[in-house]
PDB file as gemmi writes it, atoms N, CA and C in Angstrom:
CRYST1    1.000    1.000    1.000  90.00  90.00  90.00 P 1                      
ATOM      1  N   MET A   1      69.505 102.930 129.492  1.00  0.00           N  
ATOM      2  CA  MET A   1      69.879 102.790 128.188  1.00  0.00           C  
ATOM      3  C   MET A   1      68.917 100.954 127.797  1.00  0.00           C  
ATOM      4  N   THR A   2      68.312 101.767 126.778  1.00  0.00           N  
ATOM      5  CA  THR A   2      67.795 100.784 125.787  1.00  0.00           C  
ATOM      6  C   THR A   2      68.291  99.575 125.139  1.00  0.00           C  
ATOM      7  N   PRO A   3      68.142  98.018 125.167  1.00  0.00           N  
ATOM      8  CA  PRO A   3      69.228  97.296 124.612  1.00  0.00           C  
ATOM      9  C   PRO A   3      69.753  97.843 123.056  1.00  0.00           C  
ATOM     10  N   ALA A   4      68.238  98.423 122.116  1.00  0.00           N  
ATOM     11  CA  ALA A   4      68.335  98.671 120.883  1.00  0.00           C  
ATOM     12  C   ALA A   4      69.424  99.858 120.806  1.00  0.00           C  
ATOM     13  N   PHE A   5      69.499 101.046 121.574  1.00  0.00           N  
ATOM     14  CA  PHE A   5      70.540 101.826 121.918  1.00  0.00           C  
ATOM     15  C   PHE A   5      71.879 101.161 121.724  1.00  0.00           C  
ATOM     16  N   ALA A   6      71.873 100.566 123.019  1.00  0.00           N  
ATOM     17  CA  ALA A   6      73.211 100.008 123.516  1.00  0.00           C  
ATOM     18  C   ALA A   6      73.718  99.038 122.140  1.00  0.00           C  
ATOM     19  N   ALA A   7      72.997  98.069 121.835  1.00  0.00           N  
ATOM     20  CA  ALA A   7      73.293  97.810 120.428  1.00  0.00           C  
ATOM     21  C   ALA A   7      73.667  98.807 118.999  1.00  0.00           C  
ATOM     22  N   SER A   8      73.298  99.580 118.902  1.00  0.00           N  
ATOM     23  CA  SER A   8      73.898 100.630 118.020  1.00  0.00           C  
ATOM     24  C   SER A   8      75.168 101.592 118.389  1.00  0.00           C  
ATOM     25  N   VAL A   9      75.289 101.741 119.267  1.00  0.00           N  
ATOM     26  CA  VAL A   9      76.204 102.324 119.844  1.00  0.00           C  
ATOM     27  C   VAL A   9      77.523 101.427 119.840  1.00  0.00           C  
ATOM     28  N   LEU A  10      77.144 100.246 120.050  1.00  0.00           N  
ATOM     29  CA  LEU A  10      78.593  98.919 120.177  1.00  0.00           C  
ATOM     30  C   LEU A  10      79.292  98.746 118.168  1.00  0.00           C  
ATOM     31  N   LEU A  11      77.643  98.750 117.744  1.00  0.00           N  
ATOM     32  CA  LEU A  11      77.936  99.056 116.536  1.00  0.00           C  
ATOM     33  C   LEU A  11      78.487 100.151 115.739  1.00  0.00           C  
ATOM     34  N   LEU A  12      78.510 101.297 116.051  1.00  0.00           N  
ATOM     35  CA  LEU A  12      78.916 102.245 115.796  1.00  0.00           C  
ATOM     36  C   LEU A  12      80.652 102.695 116.456  1.00  0.00           C  
ATOM     37  N   LEU A  13      80.717 101.975 117.250  1.00  0.00           N  
ATOM     38  CA  LEU A  13      81.907 101.800 117.695  1.00  0.00           C  
ATOM     39  C   LEU A  13      83.048 100.808 117.291  1.00  0.00           C  
ATOM     40  N   PHE A  14      82.491  99.869 116.808  1.00  0.00           N  
ATOM     41  CA  PHE A  14      83.016  98.523 116.121  1.00  0.00           C  
ATOM     42  C   PHE A  14      83.531  99.102 114.353  1.00  0.00           C  
ATOM     43  N   THR A  15      82.465  99.822 114.315  1.00  0.00           N  
ATOM     44  CA  THR A  15      82.868 100.274 112.582  1.00  0.00           C  
ATOM     45  C   THR A  15      83.533 101.293 112.639  1.00  0.00           C  
ATOM     46  N   LEU A  16      83.387 102.300 113.425  1.00  0.00           N  
ATOM     47  CA  LEU A  16      84.974 103.458 113.476  1.00  0.00           C  
ATOM     48  C   LEU A  16      86.040 102.505 114.062  1.00  0.00           C  
ATOM     49  N   GLY A  17      86.041 101.283 114.779  1.00  0.00           N  
ATOM     50  CA  GLY A  17      87.340 101.035 115.464  1.00  0.00           C  
ATOM     51  C   GLY A  17      87.886 100.596 113.836  1.00  0.00           C  
ATOM     52  N   TYR A  18      87.325  99.591 113.356  1.00  0.00           N  
ATOM     53  CA  TYR A  18      87.440  98.763 112.066  1.00  0.00           C  
ATOM     54  C   TYR A  18      88.217  99.565 110.661  1.00  0.00           C  
ATOM     55  N   SER A  19      87.367 100.585 110.712  1.00  0.00           N  
ATOM     56  CA  SER A  19      87.710 101.653 109.499  1.00  0.00           C  
ATOM     57  C   SER A  19      89.287 102.686 109.846  1.00  0.00           C  
ATOM     58  N   GLY A  20      89.459 102.512 111.437  1.00  0.00           N  
ATOM     59  CA  GLY A  20      90.409 103.273 111.618  1.00  0.00           C  
ATOM     60  C   GLY A  20      91.731 102.143 111.574  1.00  0.00           C  
ATOM     61  N   LEU A  21      91.454 100.940 111.475  1.00  0.00           N  
ATOM     62  CA  LEU A  21      92.347  99.959 111.480  1.00  0.00           C  
ATOM     63  C   LEU A  21      92.807  99.964 110.187  1.00  0.00           C  
ATOM     64  N   CYS A  22      91.563  99.852 109.465  1.00  0.00           N  
ATOM     65  CA  CYS A  22      91.967 100.165 107.864  1.00  0.00           C  
ATOM     66  C   CYS A  22      92.496 100.900 107.321  1.00  0.00           C  
ATOM     67  N   ALA A  23      92.270 102.270 108.004  1.00  0.00           N  
ATOM     68  CA  ALA A  23      92.919 103.085 107.232  1.00  0.00           C  
ATOM     69  C   ALA A  23      94.441 103.654 107.856  1.00  0.00           C  
ATOM     70  N   VAL A  24      94.866 102.701 108.700  1.00  0.00           N  
ATOM     71  CA  VAL A  24      96.651 102.702 109.730  1.00  0.00           C  
ATOM     72  C   VAL A  24      97.282 102.039 108.889  1.00  0.00           C  
ATOM     73  N   SER A  25      96.417 100.499 109.017  1.00  0.00           N  
ATOM     74  CA  SER A  25      96.844  99.392 108.619  1.00  0.00           C  
ATOM     75  C   SER A  25      96.627  98.398 107.464  1.00  0.00           C  
ATOM     76  N   PRO A  26      96.368  98.430 106.010  1.00  0.00           N  
ATOM     77  CA  PRO A  26      95.508  98.125 105.273  1.00  0.00           C  
ATOM     78  C   PRO A  26      95.422  96.801 105.016  1.00  0.00           C  
ATOM     79  N   PHE A  27      96.858  96.372 105.378  1.00  0.00           N  
ATOM     80  CA  PHE A  27      97.102  95.117 105.083  1.00  0.00           C  
ATOM     81  C   PHE A  27      96.985  94.236 105.927  1.00  0.00           C  
ATOM     82  N   GLY A  28      96.350  92.885 106.231  1.00  0.00           N  
ATOM     83  CA  GLY A  28      96.872  91.903 107.145  1.00  0.00           C  
ATOM     84  C   GLY A  28      97.655  90.776 106.627  1.00  0.00           C  
ATOM     85  N   ASN A  29      98.326  89.979 107.568  1.00  0.00           N  
ATOM     86  CA  ASN A  29      98.607  88.639 107.660  1.00  0.00           C  
ATOM     87  C   ASN A  29      97.801  87.353 106.525  1.00  0.00           C  
ATOM     88  N   CYS A  30      98.507  87.162 105.882  1.00  0.00           N  
ATOM     89  CA  CYS A  30      97.685  86.064 104.846  1.00  0.00           C  
ATOM     90  C   CYS A  30      97.009  85.019 105.925  1.00  0.00           C  
ATOM     91  N   ARG A  31      95.900  84.611 105.751  1.00  0.00           N  
ATOM     92  CA  ARG A  31      95.173  83.639 106.398  1.00  0.00           C  
ATOM     93  C   ARG A  31      95.274  82.002 105.913  1.00  0.00           C  
ATOM     94  N   LYS A  32      95.862  81.896 104.955  1.00  0.00           N  
ATOM     95  CA  LYS A  32      96.440  80.708 104.659  1.00  0.00           C  
ATOM     96  C   LYS A  32      98.083  80.466 104.959  1.00  0.00           C  
ATOM     97  N   CYS A  33      98.982  81.247 104.943  1.00  0.00           N  
ATOM     98  CA  CYS A  33     100.247  80.776 105.155  1.00  0.00           C  
ATOM     99  C   CYS A  33     100.634  81.549 106.798  1.00  0.00           C  
ATOM    100  N   ASN A  34      99.450  82.500 107.436  1.00  0.00           N  
ATOM    101  CA  ASN A  34      99.963  83.014 108.495  1.00  0.00           C  
ATOM    102  C   ASN A  34     101.086  83.964 108.165  1.00  0.00           C  
ATOM    103  N   GLY A  35     101.179  84.839 107.513  1.00  0.00           N  
ATOM    104  CA  GLY A  35     102.000  85.530 107.119  1.00  0.00           C  
ATOM    105  C   GLY A  35     103.508  85.530 107.020  1.00  0.00           C  
ATOM    106  N   TRP A  36     103.645  84.415 106.554  1.00  0.00           N  
ATOM    107  CA  TRP A  36     104.866  83.495 106.167  1.00  0.00           C  
ATOM    108  C   TRP A  36     105.467  83.441 104.937  1.00  0.00           C  
ATOM    109  N   GLY A  37     104.059  83.692 103.933  1.00  0.00           N  
ATOM    110  CA  GLY A  37     104.724  83.542 102.525  1.00  0.00           C  
ATOM    111  C   GLY A  37     104.772  82.180 101.822  1.00  0.00           C  
ATOM    112  N   PHE A  38     104.835  81.419 102.605  1.00  0.00           N  
ATOM    113  CA  PHE A  38     105.351  79.701 102.350  1.00  0.00           C  
ATOM    114  C   PHE A  38     104.449  78.869 103.318  1.00  0.00           C  
ATOM    115  N   ALA A  39     104.371  77.560 102.868  1.00  0.00           N  
ATOM    116  CA  ALA A  39     103.737  76.792 103.513  1.00  0.00           C  
ATOM    117  C   ALA A  39     104.988  76.109 104.242  1.00  0.00           C  
ATOM    118  N   MET A  40     104.597  75.723 105.433  1.00  0.00           N  
ATOM    119  CA  MET A  40     105.978  74.839 106.411  1.00  0.00           C  
ATOM    120  C   MET A  40     105.105  73.279 105.923  1.00  0.00           C  
ATOM    121  N   LYS A  41     106.336  72.630 105.647  1.00  0.00           N  
ATOM    122  CA  LYS A  41     106.151  71.186 105.715  1.00  0.00           C  
ATOM    123  C   LYS A  41     107.474  70.101 106.433  1.00  0.00           C  
ATOM    124  N   THR A  42     107.082  68.990 106.800  1.00  0.00           N  
ATOM    125  CA  THR A  42     108.011  68.195 107.749  1.00  0.00           C  
ATOM    126  C   THR A  42     108.715  67.517 106.716  1.00  0.00           C  
ATOM    127  N   ASP A  43     109.914  66.945 107.073  1.00  0.00           N  
ATOM    128  CA  ASP A  43     110.932  65.932 106.442  1.00  0.00           C  
ATOM    129  C   ASP A  43     110.905  65.018 106.776  1.00  0.00           C  
ATOM    130  N   ARG A  44     111.601  64.043 106.134  1.00  0.00           N  
ATOM    131  CA  ARG A  44     111.290  62.859 107.312  1.00  0.00           C  
ATOM    132  C   ARG A  44     111.637  62.597 108.508  1.00  0.00           C  
ATOM    133  N   LYS A  45     112.525  62.924 108.871  1.00  0.00           N  
ATOM    134  CA  LYS A  45     112.786  63.189 110.358  1.00  0.00           C  
ATOM    135  C   LYS A  45     112.132  63.846 111.185  1.00  0.00           C  
ATOM    136  N   GLY A  46     111.195  64.925 110.704  1.00  0.00           N  
ATOM    137  CA  GLY A  46     109.843  65.632 111.875  1.00  0.00           C  
ATOM    138  C   GLY A  46     110.310  66.881 111.635  1.00  0.00           C  
ATOM    139  N   ARG A  47     111.292  67.456 111.062  1.00  0.00           N  
ATOM    140  CA  ARG A  47     111.914  68.804 111.191  1.00  0.00           C  
ATOM    141  C   ARG A  47     111.267  69.517 110.365  1.00  0.00           C  
ATOM    142  N   MET A  48     111.110  70.983 110.567  1.00  0.00           N  
ATOM    143  CA  MET A  48     109.752  71.523 110.139  1.00  0.00           C  
ATOM    144  C   MET A  48     111.259  72.289 108.805  1.00  0.00           C  
ATOM    145  N   LYS A  49     110.245  72.500 107.571  1.00  0.00           N  
ATOM    146  CA  LYS A  49     111.267  73.135 106.443  1.00  0.00           C  
ATOM    147  C   LYS A  49     110.028  73.809 105.276  1.00  0.00           C  
ATOM    148  N   ARG A  50     111.288  74.836 104.632  1.00  0.00           N  
ATOM    149  CA  ARG A  50     110.470  75.334 104.044  1.00  0.00           C  
ATOM    150  C   ARG A  50     109.726  74.832 102.941  1.00  0.00           C  
ATOM    151  N   GLY A  51     108.423  75.092 102.509  1.00  0.00           N  
ATOM    152  CA  GLY A  51     107.749  74.192 101.432  1.00  0.00           C  
ATOM    153  C   GLY A  51     107.512  75.290  99.950  1.00  0.00           C  
ATOM    154  N   LYS A  52     106.088  75.116  99.649  1.00  0.00           N  
ATOM    155  CA  LYS A  52     106.063  75.905  98.453  1.00  0.00           C  
ATOM    156  C   LYS A  52     105.753  77.291  98.768  1.00  0.00           C  
ATOM    157  N   ASP A  53     105.623  78.380  97.902  1.00  0.00           N  
ATOM    158  CA  ASP A  53     105.163  79.610  97.833  1.00  0.00           C  
ATOM    159  C   ASP A  53     103.697  79.480  97.791  1.00  0.00           C  
ATOM    160  N   CYS A  54     102.971  80.559  99.106  1.00  0.00           N  
ATOM    161  CA  CYS A  54     101.898  80.790  98.790  1.00  0.00           C  
ATOM    162  C   CYS A  54     101.107  81.715  97.834  1.00  0.00           C  
ATOM    163  N   ARG A  55     100.355  80.400  97.032  1.00  0.00           N  
ATOM    164  CA  ARG A  55      99.409  81.112  95.894  1.00  0.00           C  
ATOM    165  C   ARG A  55      98.141  82.755  95.908  1.00  0.00           C  
ATOM    166  N   ARG A  56      98.465  82.377  97.160  1.00  0.00           N  
ATOM    167  CA  ARG A  56      96.746  83.343  97.803  1.00  0.00           C  
ATOM    168  C   ARG A  56      97.294  84.887  97.692  1.00  0.00           C  
ATOM    169  N   CYS A  57      98.581  84.952  98.615  1.00  0.00           N  
ATOM    170  CA  CYS A  57      99.452  86.196  98.877  1.00  0.00           C  
ATOM    171  C   CYS A  57     100.623  86.164  97.910  1.00  0.00           C  
ATOM    172  N   LYS A  58     100.823  85.322  96.750  1.00  0.00           N  
ATOM    173  CA  LYS A  58     101.896  85.565  96.170  1.00  0.00           C  
ATOM    174  C   LYS A  58     103.187  85.559  96.719  1.00  0.00           C  
ATOM    175  N   ALA A  59     103.286  85.102  98.061  1.00  0.00           N  
ATOM    176  CA  ALA A  59     104.639  84.881  98.729  1.00  0.00           C  
ATOM    177  C   ALA A  59     105.194  86.077  99.386  1.00  0.00           C  
ATOM    178  N   THR A  60     104.093  86.893  99.298  1.00  0.00           N  
ATOM    179  CA  THR A  60     104.343  88.241 100.171  1.00  0.00           C  
ATOM    180  C   THR A  60     103.737  88.135 101.941  1.00  0.00           C  
ATOM    181  N   GLY A  61     103.119  87.297 102.083  1.00  0.00           N  
ATOM    182  CA  GLY A  61     102.418  87.047 103.479  1.00  0.00           C  
ATOM    183  C   GLY A  61     101.618  88.029 103.852  1.00  0.00           C  
ATOM    184  N   LYS A  62     101.179  89.153 103.180  1.00  0.00           N  
ATOM    185  CA  LYS A  62      99.813  89.626 103.069  1.00  0.00           C  
ATOM    186  C   LYS A  62      98.852  89.740 102.338  1.00  0.00           C  
ATOM    187  N   ARG A  63      97.646  90.554 102.959  1.00  0.00           N  
ATOM    188  CA  ARG A  63      96.755  90.684 101.751  1.00  0.00           C  
ATOM    189  C   ARG A  63      96.044  91.632 102.386  1.00  0.00           C  
ATOM    190  N   ILE A  64      94.872  92.070 101.435  1.00  0.00           N  
ATOM    191  CA  ILE A  64      94.486  93.496 101.406  1.00  0.00           C  
ATOM    192  C   ILE A  64      93.056  93.384 102.424  1.00  0.00           C  
ATOM    193  N   ARG A  65      92.801  94.376 103.384  1.00  0.00           N  
ATOM    194  CA  ARG A  65      91.773  93.894 104.548  1.00  0.00           C  
ATOM    195  C   ARG A  65      90.253  93.837 103.364  1.00  0.00           C  
ATOM    196  N   VAL A  66      89.316  93.558 104.071  1.00  0.00           N  
ATOM    197  CA  VAL A  66      88.107  93.496 103.494  1.00  0.00           C  
ATOM    198  C   VAL A  66      87.868  95.238 103.695  1.00  0.00           C  
ATOM    199  N   GLY A  67      87.546  95.913 104.631  1.00  0.00           N  
ATOM    200  CA  GLY A  67      87.235  97.779 104.227  1.00  0.00           C  
ATOM    201  C   GLY A  67      87.829  98.331 103.875  1.00  0.00           C  
ATOM    202  N   ARG A  68      89.207  97.654 103.713  1.00  0.00           N  
ATOM    203  CA  ARG A  68      89.910  98.413 102.597  1.00  0.00           C  
ATOM    204  C   ARG A  68      89.849  98.133 101.242  1.00  0.00           C  
ATOM    205  N   HIS A  69      89.591  97.236 101.026  1.00  0.00           N  
ATOM    206  CA  HIS A  69      89.279  96.694  99.759  1.00  0.00           C  
ATOM    207  C   HIS A  69      87.853  97.238  99.346  1.00  0.00           C  
ATOM    208  N   LEU A  70      86.438  97.200 100.146  1.00  0.00           N  
ATOM    209  CA  LEU A  70      85.706  98.353  99.647  1.00  0.00           C  
ATOM    210  C   LEU A  70      85.341 100.016  99.991  1.00  0.00           C  
ATOM    211  N   TYR A  71      86.702 100.004 100.528  1.00  0.00           N  
ATOM    212  CA  TYR A  71      87.151 101.449 100.375  1.00  0.00           C  
ATOM    213  C   TYR A  71      87.516 101.977  99.109  1.00  0.00           C  
ATOM    214  N   ASN A  72      88.395 101.032  98.658  1.00  0.00           N  
ATOM    215  CA  ASN A  72      89.043 101.466  97.069  1.00  0.00           C  
ATOM    216  C   ASN A  72      88.303 100.928  96.150  1.00  0.00           C  
ATOM    217  N   LEU A  73      86.721  99.961  95.997  1.00  0.00           N  
ATOM    218  CA  LEU A  73      85.984  99.668  95.288  1.00  0.00           C  
ATOM    219  C   LEU A  73      85.298 101.302  95.530  1.00  0.00           C  
ATOM    220  N   TRP A  74      84.937 101.862  96.249  1.00  0.00           N  
ATOM    221  CA  TRP A  74      84.232 103.054  96.241  1.00  0.00           C  
ATOM    222  C   TRP A  74      84.770 104.202  95.905  1.00  0.00           C  
ATOM    223  N   ALA A  75      86.137 104.444  96.260  1.00  0.00           N  
ATOM    224  CA  ALA A  75      87.029 105.434  95.795  1.00  0.00           C  
ATOM    225  C   ALA A  75      87.297 105.229  94.185  1.00  0.00           C  
ATOM    226  N   ARG A  76      87.459 104.272  93.390  1.00  0.00           N  
ATOM    227  CA  ARG A  76      87.449 103.704  92.025  1.00  0.00           C  
ATOM    228  C   ARG A  76      86.215 104.057  91.006  1.00  0.00           C  
ATOM    229  N   THR A  77      84.790 104.210  91.804  1.00  0.00           N  
ATOM    230  CA  THR A  77      83.969 104.405  91.180  1.00  0.00           C  
ATOM    231  C   THR A  77      83.491 105.634  91.148  1.00  0.00           C  
ATOM    232  N   TYR A  78      83.779 106.478  92.584  1.00  0.00           N  
ATOM    233  CA  TYR A  78      83.954 107.517  92.645  1.00  0.00           C  
ATOM    234  C   TYR A  78      84.643 108.408  91.642  1.00  0.00           C  
ATOM    235  N   ARG A  79      85.931 108.246  91.514  1.00  0.00           N  
ATOM    236  CA  ARG A  79      86.526 108.973  90.772  1.00  0.00           C  
ATOM    237  C   ARG A  79      86.436 108.792  89.304  1.00  0.00           C  
ATOM    238  N   ALA A  80      86.183 107.916  88.753  1.00  0.00           N  
ATOM    239  CA  ALA A  80      84.998 107.308  87.747  1.00  0.00           C  
ATOM    240  C   ALA A  80      84.175 108.286  87.342  1.00  0.00           C  
ATOM    241  N   GLY A  81      83.388 108.506  88.461  1.00  0.00           N  
ATOM    242  CA  GLY A  81      82.084 109.246  87.793  1.00  0.00           C  
ATOM    243  C   GLY A  81      82.411 110.659  87.872  1.00  0.00           C  
ATOM    244  N   THR A  82      83.368 111.171  88.246  1.00  0.00           N  
ATOM    245  CA  THR A  82      83.500 112.771  88.624  1.00  0.00           C  
ATOM    246  C   THR A  82      84.320 112.860  87.311  1.00  0.00           C  
ATOM    247  N   THR A  83      84.894 112.144  86.725  1.00  0.00           N  
ATOM    248  CA  THR A  83      86.028 112.646  85.777  1.00  0.00           C  
ATOM    249  C   THR A  83      84.817 112.952  83.988  1.00  0.00           C  
ATOM    250  N   ASP A  84      85.371 113.865  83.720  1.00  0.00           N  
ATOM    251  CA  ASP A  84      84.145 114.524  82.579  1.00  0.00           C  
ATOM    252  C   ASP A  84      84.858 113.564  81.032  1.00  0.00           C  
TER     253      ASP A  84                                                      
END                                                                             
């Protein structure tokens, strides 16, 4: 098996796996708050305490995956182009 063929097969498997992940679970954890929906901070005694709501995910703790976002853009463009 040539290296180019192996690389293309690996790329195909990665693409199919990621598209399957986006179809099954379109939302992932927010990278800023790690899926908590808020920041953690410490009080003066060093104990963990809830901080402000995360502005990136609007306190949901979830974000849309890049692949799902691209699919949504494609589907929206396709629907807009096929309507009369």
